[in-house]
C-alpha positions as CSV (number, residue, x, y, z in Angstrom):
1,M,-22.7,-22.9,-10.9
2,R,-22.9,-24.6,-7.4
3,I,-23.1,-27.9,-5.7
4,E,-26.4,-28.9,-4.3
5,H,-25.1,-32.1,-2.3
6,L,-22.1,-34.1,-1.2
7,R,-21.6,-37.4,-0.1
8,L,-18.4,-38.6,1.9
9,R,-17.0,-41.9,2.8
10,G,-13.5,-42.6,4.3
11,F,-12.4,-39.3,3.1
12,R,-9.9,-37.0,6.1
13,C,-11.6,-37.2,9.5
14,Y,-15.5,-38.3,7.9
15,A,-16.2,-42.0,8.2
16,A,-19.2,-41.0,6.7
17,A,-21.3,-37.8,6.2
18,E,-23.5,-35.4,3.7
19,A,-23.9,-32.1,3.3
20,T,-26.3,-29.8,1.6
21,F,-25.4,-26.4,0.3
22,A,-27.3,-23.6,-0.4
23,P,-27.6,-21.7,-3.9
24,G,-26.5,-18.7,-2.0
25,L,-24.1,-18.5,1.3
26,T,-23.1,-21.6,3.2
27,A,-21.3,-21.2,6.4
28,V,-19.7,-24.2,7.9
29,V,-18.9,-23.7,12.0
30,G,-16.6,-25.8,14.0
31,A,-13.6,-26.2,16.3
32,N,-10.8,-26.5,14.9
33,G,-9.4,-29.8,13.8
34,A,-13.3,-30.9,13.7
35,G,-13.3,-31.3,9.7
36,K,-14.4,-27.7,8.0
37,T,-11.5,-27.7,5.9
38,S,-11.2,-31.5,4.8
39,L,-15.3,-30.3,3.9
40,L,-14.0,-27.7,1.7
41,E,-11.0,-30.3,0.3
42,A,-14.3,-32.8,-0.6
43,V,-16.0,-29.9,-2.1
44,H,-13.4,-28.8,-4.4
45,F,-12.4,-32.4,-5.2
46,T,-15.2,-33.4,-6.6
47,L,-15.7,-30.1,-8.6
48,A,-12.2,-29.9,-9.8
49,G,-11.0,-33.5,-9.9
50,Y,-7.9,-32.8,-7.2
51,S,-6.9,-31.9,-3.5
52,P,-6.0,-27.9,-3.3
53,R,-4.0,-29.1,-0.4
54,T,-1.9,-31.9,-1.2
55,S,-0.3,-33.5,-4.2
56,S,0.0,-36.6,-2.0
57,E,-3.7,-37.2,-2.6
58,T,-3.4,-40.7,-0.6
59,R,-3.1,-38.7,2.7
60,C,-7.3,-38.0,2.3
61,I,-7.9,-41.5,3.0
62,R,-9.3,-41.2,6.5
63,Q,-6.9,-43.5,8.8
64,G,-7.7,-47.0,8.9
65,D,-9.7,-46.8,5.5
66,A,-8.7,-48.8,2.3
67,F,-10.1,-45.9,0.3
68,F,-12.1,-42.9,0.1
69,R,-15.0,-42.2,-2.3
70,L,-16.9,-38.7,-3.1
71,E,-20.3,-38.3,-4.3
72,A,-21.5,-34.8,-5.7
73,R,-24.8,-33.3,-7.4
74,A,-24.0,-30.1,-8.7
75,V,-25.6,-27.8,-11.4
76,S,-23.7,-25.9,-14.2
77,G,-24.8,-24.3,-17.4
78,G,-28.4,-24.8,-15.8
79,Q,-28.0,-28.5,-16.2
80,E,-27.4,-31.1,-13.6
81,R,-24.4,-33.2,-13.3
82,S,-23.4,-35.7,-10.9
83,T,-19.5,-36.6,-10.2
84,T,-17.6,-39.1,-8.3
85,A,-14.0,-38.8,-7.0
86,A,-12.4,-42.0,-5.6
87,L,-9.1,-42.9,-4.1
88,Q,-7.3,-46.6,-2.8
89,A,-3.7,-46.5,-2.0
90,G,-1.4,-48.1,-4.6
91,E,-4.1,-47.1,-7.1
92,P,-4.8,-43.8,-9.7
93,R,-7.8,-41.7,-8.5
94,R,-11.0,-42.5,-10.3
95,L,-13.1,-39.7,-11.6
96,T,-16.4,-40.2,-13.0
97,L,-18.6,-37.3,-14.5
98,D,-22.3,-38.0,-15.0
99,A,-21.4,-41.6,-14.5
100,K,-18.6,-41.6,-17.3
101,P,-15.2,-42.3,-16.7
102,I,-12.7,-39.1,-16.5
103,R,-9.0,-39.5,-17.3
104,S,-8.2,-36.1,-16.5
105,V,-8.6,-33.3,-14.3
106,A,-9.0,-31.0,-17.5
107,A,-12.3,-32.1,-18.3
108,F,-14.0,-31.3,-14.7
109,A,-12.7,-27.5,-15.9
110,V,-14.5,-27.8,-18.6
111,A,-17.3,-28.4,-16.8
112,F,-16.9,-26.4,-13.5
113,E,-14.9,-23.7,-12.2
114,C,-14.2,-23.5,-8.6
115,L,-11.6,-21.1,-6.8
116,V,-10.4,-21.8,-3.4
117,F,-8.9,-20.0,-0.4
118,L,-6.9,-21.4,2.0
119,P,-5.1,-19.6,4.8
120,E,-1.7,-20.6,3.2
121,R,-2.2,-18.7,0.1
122,L,-0.9,-15.9,1.8
123,A,2.1,-17.0,0.7
124,V,1.2,-15.5,-2.6
125,V,2.0,-12.0,-1.0
126,Q,4.3,-12.8,1.8
127,R,7.2,-15.5,0.4
128,A,9.0,-16.4,-2.7
129,P,8.7,-15.1,-6.0
130,A,8.4,-18.5,-7.3
131,I,4.7,-19.1,-5.3
132,R,3.2,-15.8,-7.1
133,R,4.4,-17.2,-10.7
134,A,2.7,-20.5,-9.7
135,Y,-0.6,-18.9,-8.6
136,L,-0.7,-16.7,-11.5
137,D,-0.1,-19.5,-14.3
138,R,-2.6,-21.5,-12.8
139,A,-4.9,-18.3,-13.0
140,V,-3.9,-18.6,-16.6
141,V,-4.3,-22.4,-17.2
142,R,-7.9,-21.6,-16.0
143,A,-8.9,-18.8,-18.9
144,D,-6.2,-20.8,-21.7
145,P,-5.8,-24.3,-21.0
146,A,-2.8,-24.3,-23.4
147,H,-1.0,-22.4,-21.2
148,A,-0.3,-25.4,-19.0
149,R,1.6,-27.3,-22.2
150,E,3.6,-23.9,-22.8
151,T,4.9,-23.9,-19.0
152,A,5.4,-28.3,-19.0
153,A,7.8,-27.5,-22.6
154,Y,9.7,-24.5,-21.0
155,G,10.1,-26.2,-18.3
156,R,11.9,-28.9,-20.1
157,A,13.9,-26.8,-21.8
158,L,15.2,-24.6,-19.3
159,A,16.6,-28.0,-17.6
160,Q,18.1,-29.1,-21.0
161,R,19.7,-25.8,-21.5
162,N,21.2,-25.8,-17.6
163,A,22.5,-29.1,-18.7
164,A,24.0,-28.1,-21.8
165,L,25.9,-24.9,-20.2
166,R,27.1,-27.3,-17.3
167,R,28.4,-29.5,-21.0
168,V,29.8,-26.3,-22.1
169,R,31.5,-24.7,-19.2
170,A,33.3,-28.3,-18.5
171,G,34.5,-28.3,-22.0
172,A,32.4,-31.0,-23.2
173,A,30.1,-29.2,-25.7
174,T,30.5,-26.1,-28.0
175,A,28.6,-23.0,-27.3
176,A,26.5,-24.1,-30.7
177,S,24.9,-26.4,-28.9
178,L,23.0,-23.8,-26.8
179,D,21.0,-22.9,-29.9
180,P,18.5,-25.4,-30.3
181,W,17.9,-24.7,-26.5
182,D,18.1,-21.0,-27.0
183,E,15.0,-21.3,-29.5
184,R,13.2,-23.3,-27.9
185,L,13.2,-21.0,-24.3
186,A,12.2,-18.2,-26.8
187,T,9.2,-19.8,-28.1
188,H,7.9,-20.6,-25.4
189,G,8.8,-18.2,-22.9
190,S,7.6,-15.6,-24.7
191,A,4.0,-17.2,-24.7
192,I,4.0,-17.9,-20.8
193,I,4.9,-13.6,-20.5
194,E,2.3,-13.1,-23.0
195,G,-0.3,-15.2,-21.4
196,R,0.5,-13.5,-17.7
197,A,0.6,-10.4,-18.8
198,R,-2.5,-10.7,-20.4
199,L,-4.2,-12.0,-17.2
200,C,-2.9,-9.1,-15.3
201,A,-3.9,-6.8,-17.6
202,A,-7.2,-8.3,-17.3
203,L,-7.2,-8.5,-13.3
204,A,-5.7,-5.1,-12.5
205,A,-9.4,-3.2,-12.5
206,P,-11.4,-5.5,-11.4
207,F,-8.3,-6.4,-8.3
208,A,-8.4,-2.5,-7.3
209,E,-12.1,-2.6,-7.0
210,V,-12.7,-5.3,-5.2
211,L,-10.0,-4.2,-2.6
212,R,-11.5,-1.0,-2.3
213,D,-15.1,-2.5,-2.0
214,L,-13.2,-5.0,0.9
215,G,-11.5,-1.8,2.8
216,G,-8.4,-1.5,0.9
217,G,-7.0,2.0,0.8
218,P,-6.6,3.8,-2.4
219,G,-3.5,3.5,-4.9
220,A,-4.1,-0.5,-5.3
221,A,-2.2,-2.1,-7.9
222,L,-1.3,-5.3,-9.8
223,R,1.3,-5.6,-11.9
224,Y,3.4,-8.4,-13.7
225,A,6.8,-7.5,-13.6
226,P,9.2,-9.4,-16.2
227,R,12.5,-9.5,-16.3
228,V,12.2,-8.7,-20.4
229,G,9.4,-8.8,-22.9
230,A,8.2,-11.1,-25.0
231,A,9.9,-9.9,-28.0
232,E,13.0,-9.2,-26.6
233,L,13.5,-12.8,-24.9
234,A,15.5,-14.2,-27.7
235,G,17.9,-11.2,-28.0
236,A,18.4,-11.2,-24.0
237,L,19.2,-15.3,-23.9
238,A,21.8,-14.6,-26.9
239,E,23.9,-11.4,-25.0
240,R,23.4,-13.7,-21.5
241,R,24.8,-16.6,-23.2
242,S,28.7,-15.8,-22.0
243,R,27.6,-15.3,-18.9
244,D,25.1,-18.1,-18.2
245,I,27.8,-20.4,-19.5
246,E,30.0,-18.9,-16.2
247,R,27.5,-19.8,-13.8
248,A,25.9,-22.5,-15.9
249,V,22.7,-21.1,-15.4
250,T,20.1,-19.4,-17.1
251,G,19.9,-16.0,-16.0
252,T,16.6,-14.3,-17.8
253,G,13.2,-15.7,-18.6
254,P,9.9,-16.0,-17.4
255,H,11.5,-18.8,-14.7
256,L,12.7,-15.1,-12.5
257,D,9.7,-13.1,-12.7
258,D,7.4,-11.5,-10.1
259,I,4.0,-10.0,-10.0
260,A,4.0,-6.5,-7.9
261,L,0.9,-6.5,-5.7
262,A,0.6,-2.7,-4.0
263,E,-1.9,-0.5,-1.8
264,G,-1.5,2.7,-1.1
265,G,2.0,2.8,-3.0
266,R,3.4,-0.1,-0.4
267,E,4.6,-3.1,-1.9
268,L,2.3,-5.4,0.3
269,R,4.8,-8.0,0.8
270,A,7.1,-5.9,2.6
271,F,4.8,-2.9,3.9
272,G,1.9,-4.8,4.4
273,S,0.2,-5.8,7.7
274,Q,-1.0,-9.3,8.2
275,G,-5.1,-8.0,7.7
276,E,-3.6,-6.2,4.3
277,Q,-2.0,-9.1,3.1
278,R,-5.3,-11.6,3.8
279,T,-7.7,-8.8,2.2
280,A,-5.4,-8.5,-0.9
281,V,-5.1,-12.7,-1.7
282,L,-9.1,-12.3,-1.4
283,A,-9.2,-9.5,-4.0
284,L,-6.8,-11.5,-6.1
285,L,-9.4,-14.2,-5.8
286,L,-12.3,-12.3,-5.9
287,A,-11.2,-10.5,-9.1
288,E,-10.4,-13.8,-10.6
289,A,-13.9,-14.6,-9.8
290,R,-15.5,-11.6,-11.9
291,L,-13.4,-12.9,-14.9
292,V,-14.6,-16.0,-14.8
293,T,-18.1,-14.9,-14.4
294,E,-17.7,-13.2,-17.8
295,R,-16.0,-15.3,-19.3
296,L,-18.6,-18.3,-19.0
297,G,-21.6,-15.8,-18.1
298,E,-22.1,-18.2,-14.6
299,A,-20.1,-17.3,-11.3
300,P,-17.6,-20.2,-10.2
301,V,-17.9,-21.7,-6.7
302,L,-16.2,-19.8,-4.4
303,L,-14.9,-21.9,-1.3
304,L,-13.5,-19.6,1.4
305,D,-11.3,-21.6,4.5
306,D,-10.9,-19.4,7.7
307,V,-11.7,-16.4,5.5
308,F,-12.4,-14.1,8.7
309,S,-9.3,-14.6,10.8
310,E,-7.5,-11.2,11.1
311,L,-10.2,-9.3,9.1
312,D,-12.1,-6.4,11.5
313,A,-15.5,-6.6,11.6
314,D,-16.1,-3.9,9.1
315,R,-14.1,-6.0,6.5
316,R,-16.1,-9.4,7.1
317,R,-19.0,-7.1,6.2
318,R,-17.5,-6.0,3.4
319,L,-16.1,-9.2,2.1
320,I,-19.7,-11.1,2.6
321,M,-21.3,-8.0,0.9
322,V,-18.9,-8.8,-2.3
323,V,-19.1,-12.7,-2.2
324,R,-22.8,-12.8,-2.1
325,E,-22.6,-10.5,-5.0
326,L,-20.8,-13.0,-7.3
327,G,-22.9,-16.6,-6.6
328,Q,-22.5,-19.8,-4.4
329,A,-19.7,-19.5,-1.5
330,I,-18.9,-21.8,1.3
331,V,-17.1,-20.3,3.8
332,T,-15.8,-22.0,7.2
333,T,-15.4,-20.3,10.6
334,T,-14.8,-21.3,14.1
335,E,-17.3,-19.0,16.0
336,R,-20.4,-18.3,14.8
337,E,-20.7,-14.9,15.9
338,H,-17.9,-14.3,13.3
339,L,-20.2,-14.5,10.8
340,P,-21.1,-10.9,9.8
341,A,-24.6,-11.7,8.5
342,P,-26.7,-14.7,8.7
343,P,-26.0,-17.4,6.1
344,D,-28.7,-19.0,3.8
345,T,-27.2,-22.3,5.0
346,L,-25.4,-23.0,8.5
347,L,-24.1,-26.2,8.9
348,T,-21.9,-27.3,12.0
349,V,-19.3,-29.7,11.9
350,R,-18.2,-31.7,15.1
351,A,-15.4,-34.2,15.1
352,G,-16.4,-35.7,11.3
353,T,-19.9,-35.0,11.7
354,V,-22.2,-33.0,10.0
355,T,-25.5,-31.4,10.8
356,M,-27.4,-28.7,9.5
357,S,-28.3,-26.0,11.9
358,V,-31.3,-23.1,12.5
């Protein structure tokens, strides 16, 4: 799948602009603040139906404008598709696919796969387990949309159980009032653990392979580290009940799990350099891209923002080689000289304008 053309109006720093993308590698070059990331954000919005940068999407409306509108022409499954995304402050976003109104972004997920790297994604390696859990759950949902319902149901049951724990500790309810919430947590939590475990098992080999291709060292590993297995969750909740009542919080379950990312036997969060951590996040993204390609028979669109920063010349060259093997990719950089090889299309961004360069 690929995007061919994009038209922007009133989006971020763009009053009005258009961009055409190559089937292979498109490089977007420009100074910091020129609008490179916003261009990638607009591509993601038209292919996925939402912004990958903010949950407050009214921020995407250009200052002084009343609304934004994006129009794209793309190809998926060998068919040409058209999409639009529009938003006016105070109103719900309006999405269309092939000129038909779309109520949910789930419909976009059926039509397009779009994976994005932003510099803030380094938090997946560097920061707290909650960020890795969220990243993993989004990846599971892309392969199995039902996972979203399980995580939502688990979140509701967890909140209800914690509220019940507080009532029991205060003497306002009996311990038996926890039974229905324990049952729901065990049901939905087990499904979450199984979904995460399946995806991590599928990602482990391609992650190690891509990391090696990107110049990483031996011994790369991606491992899901649940506190308790799916089959043992119900028993663990029962065993911890008295401690949970004392603390008024649920002390076991997938809401506390983590993912281990290692290279050469070193845990990357604690011991990886900035470049190694960036390479690992890219390897994780590209490993998922390979799984998507196997599942769908065509590669997702890759959006890679500021991807060369903190990578040496050899890793930049290796990255471009891996990306080219996958399919369409749009990468941004501040300097044309950072490109280790000529792109298929070169776009120059200056102060909210986009021009095709040679």
